[in-house]
N, C-alpha and C positions, 0 to 999 in steps of 0.2 A: 637234529633230533635231540631233545634235552633228556638224556638218559645216561647213566653211568656205564661205561664200557670197560673201565680198568678193573683189575681184580679187587682193588681197594683204594678208595680215595679218602684222604683225611683233610679236615679243615677246622680250624678253631677248636681242636679237640674232639671233633665228631668224625666217625668213621662210617662210610657208606659201602655196603657190600655190593659185589658184582651183580648187575642185572636189576637193581632197584630203579624203577622209573621215578624221577623226582616229582612227577605230578600224578603218578598212578596211585590208585587207592581203591578201596572197596566201592562197589556200585552204590549209587544213592539209595538210601532207605526209602521204603514206601511212604513213610510219614514225613519225608523230607530230610535233608542232611542235618546232622547235629554238629554245630560249630565246634571244631577242635577235637571232639571225641572220636570221630571216625577217621581222622588223619593217620596215615602210616607214619612210622618214625622219621623217615627221611623228610616227609612233608613238614612235620612238626619242627624239625631242626632248621629247615630252610625258612619256614615262617618266622621262627624266632630270630634268625640271622637278619632278616629284613627289618622286622619291627624294632630290633635293638639299635638300628641306625637312625631311627626317627625320634627327634626331640619332642615333637608335639603329641600330646595325648589324642587329639582329634585325628591327626594323621595316622597314628598307630591304629586307632579304632577303624578308620576308613580302609586302610590297607589290609588289616586283618580280615575284614568283611570281603574285600575283593579277592584275596588269596583263597579264603575258604570257599567262596563261590566257584573260583577257577578249579580248585582241586575236586570239588563235587561234580562239576561239569565234565572234567576230563574222564572220569569213570574208568580208570585203568589204562588210558592212552598216554603216551609220552607227549611232552610239550613240543610242538612243531609250529611253524608259521601258519600252516593250514588250520591247526587246532585253535590258535589265537584268533585267526580271522573268523572261524566258525563261532567261537565264543563271543566275539564282538558283535556278530550278526544276531546272536541269540538275545542280546541285551539292548537291541536298538530301540526298544520302546521306552527305555529310561531317558532321562534328561542328558543332553550332550555333556554337561559338566560332570555328571555321575559316571558316564561311560569313560570319559577321559581320565578320571581319577583311577578307575579300575585298570585302564591300560598303563597308567604310570606305575601302579603297583606291580604289574607284570614285568615292566622294564626294570624296576628295582630288583625284583627276584632274579631276573636274568643277569643283571649287573653284579649282584652279590655272588652268583654262581661262577661268573667269569673271574672275579677277583680272587675267588678261592680255588681256582684251578679245575673247576668242574666242566667248564665250557671254553672252547677256543674263542678268540676275538672274532673270527669269521662267523662261527655259529651264533654267537651273541648278537652280532650285527644283523643277521637274518631275522632274529626274533624281536629285535627292538625297533626296527624301522616300520612298524605298523603305524599308519597315520592316525592321529586323533580325529574325532568327529568335529567337523566345523560347526560352531554354534552360530545360527542365523539370528541377526538382530541383537538387541541388548536387553537383558533381563533387568528391569528397574527395581524389582522387589517392592516391599511395602515401606511406607513411612507415614508419619503423622504430620498434620498441620500444626501450627503453633498453638492453636486453640485446643486441639486434641492432646497435645503434649502437656499443656497446663492441666487438662482434665485428668490425664493419667497420673501426674504427679500429686494430684489431690486425693487419689484413691487410698493410700496407706493412712491408717489412723495413727497419727504421730503422738498421740497421748499414751501409746503403748510402746514397749521396748521393741516388739516385732515391727510395729509400724514405722518407728524411727529407722530401723535397719532396712526395711523394704524401700523406704523413701530414698535412702542413700544408694541402694542398688539402682533404682530408676534414674536418680539424678546423675550418677557417675556414667551410666550408659548413654543417656541422652545429652548430658552436659559435657562429657569428655570423650565421647565416641570410642569407648573401650569395647574390646571383644569380651565375651563372657568369661573365657578362660583367663584373660588378663585380669579381670575383676576378681575372679575366684582366688587368684594367686597374689593379689595386691597386699603388700605389707604396709603397716603404719609408717615404717621407716622410709618408704618411698615418697611420702608426702613431705616435701621440703620447701623452704623459702629460697627462691632464686630471683635475683634482680628485683627484690622488693615485693614479690608475689608468690602465692602458693602454687606448686606444680607437683606433678607425679614425675619424679626425676629418674632418668635412665630406665625407662620401662622397656622390658624386653618383650617384643611381640612376635608376630608371625615371621618365620624365616630367620628368627633370632635378630631381627633388626631392632636397634635400640632407638628410642625417641623420648623426648621430654614433653609432657602434656600440661598445658596451663589449666588450672582449676578455677572456674568462675567463682565469684564470691558467694553466690547463693548455694552452690554445691558444697563449698567448704563449711558453710554454716550448718548444713545438714549433717555433714561428717562430724563436726564438733559436737552436735547434740547427741548423736548416736554414741560416740566414744565416751562422752561424759556419763550418759545414762547406763552404758554397759560396763563402764570401768575399764575400758581398753586403753592400754598405754603403749603396747608394742605387739609384734607378731602380726598374724593375719588381721586385716581390717574387719572382714565380715565373718560372722560366726553363726552356726546353727542355733536355733532356740527351740526347746521342747515345749509341749503344751503346758507343762508345769513351770515354764519360765527358766529352766536350766540352760545355760549356754554351752555350746560345744567349743572345739578348738579351731574349727574352720568351717567353710561352706563350699559345697561342690558347685561346679558350673551348671549342673543339671538343676540344682535347687534355684539358682539364679534364673535359669530359663523358666522354671515353674512360676516364680514370683512375677515375671514379666507377663507370661501367658495369662495367669489368673487376673492380674491387674487390668490387662487389656480387655478381658471378657467383661469386667465390671463397667467398662465404658462402651460396651457393645461391639467390640472388635474381636473377631475370631481369627485364629491362626496367626497371631502376631508374636514374634520372637525377639530375643535379646538383640540379635544382629539388626533387626529393623529399627531399633532405637539408635544404633550406631549410624545407620543410613539417615535417620531423621536428623541427627545432629549435623551431618554433612549437608543435608538439604537446607536446613535452617541457617547454617553458616553462609551458604551461598546466597540465599534470599536476603540475608542481612548485609550483603556486600563483601563477603569474605573473599580474599585473594586465593586463587586456585592453588598456587604453590603452598600457601600456608595451610590450606585444607589438606593437601597432600601430606604435609608434616604431621598434622593432627591425626590423620588416619594411619600414618605409618606405612604408606604405600611406597613402592620402590620407584615408581615413575609417575609423572604427571598424566601420562596417557591412561594409566590405571584409574586415577582419580576422575578423569573425564568420563571414562566408561561407567564408573561407579555412580556418578551423578547423572548419567544419561544424556550428556551434552558435551560439546567441546567449547562452549562459550566460556571465555575467560573474564573474570570480574575482579574488582579490587577492594582493598581496605581490610578491616579487622575480621577475626574469625569467631571463636566461640564465646567471646565476651558479650556478643550482641545477639544472643538467641531470643531475647524478648521474654525470658522466663523468670526474671528476677523477682517478680511478685509471688513466686511459688515457694520462697524460703519460709 
């Protein structure tokens, strides 16, 4: 049972009084739980301890949602294996990947409690051996054909400043297979010459894995046009632009998502996101004869098996990667 039984437990400067259940809280409101606002103090502190260990903003957002849902579901009950199994059953209508992320958040919560002396190793073990939901089949997601990718790249009006920026967003996503968070954080200084060609050097991605990504010539030409028109010499490559034409200091990953979604709608594709352009790059690389291991490096995957699943096949093929996307006429 995940509940404080000592007179007082302190960790990282926080003190928990006797009898406070670490997942108990007020009963859910009739209009639904209010994220964060209805959490008892112990829950808020535990939540903060978990989120402070996560480097990725996306992971923090997903884990925060998972913990808030768990706290609301517990409705005053302590965290036990039975409660976790009941919670898992209550969300079985969600996608397997979503359920597994929420279970991972619970394991992280339990692990932080163990590390801070709130739980014994044995108690933590009972709470963390809840199995994930097995995902059947392979989710291939969305991607564009070469012709659709060309059509998408033609959407931004590159006679305007915003159009030049939006083109760069689309070009870097489909030409370099970046994640939208990587693109939002991309600095001008990351664009470097290596071995006689332009690359995004030492790009830190998911899981803090570092990779260097080659920049196709047509993508670099788009970047040059944007930087020249915007007068950007250093700092964040992408900037927000007001309706009056004033530039901000950065651009959020959600703004990038919006640019992709709105551009895709203009070519008649609904529900298309930034990650689908990353998948499009991988698919076009493969169709152009890209070596599977080189595609793995491009995507920043930890294993070639991950890349095989990402592409939806175990077929291994050879030769160049993202220099041969067939999009050179889009510059």
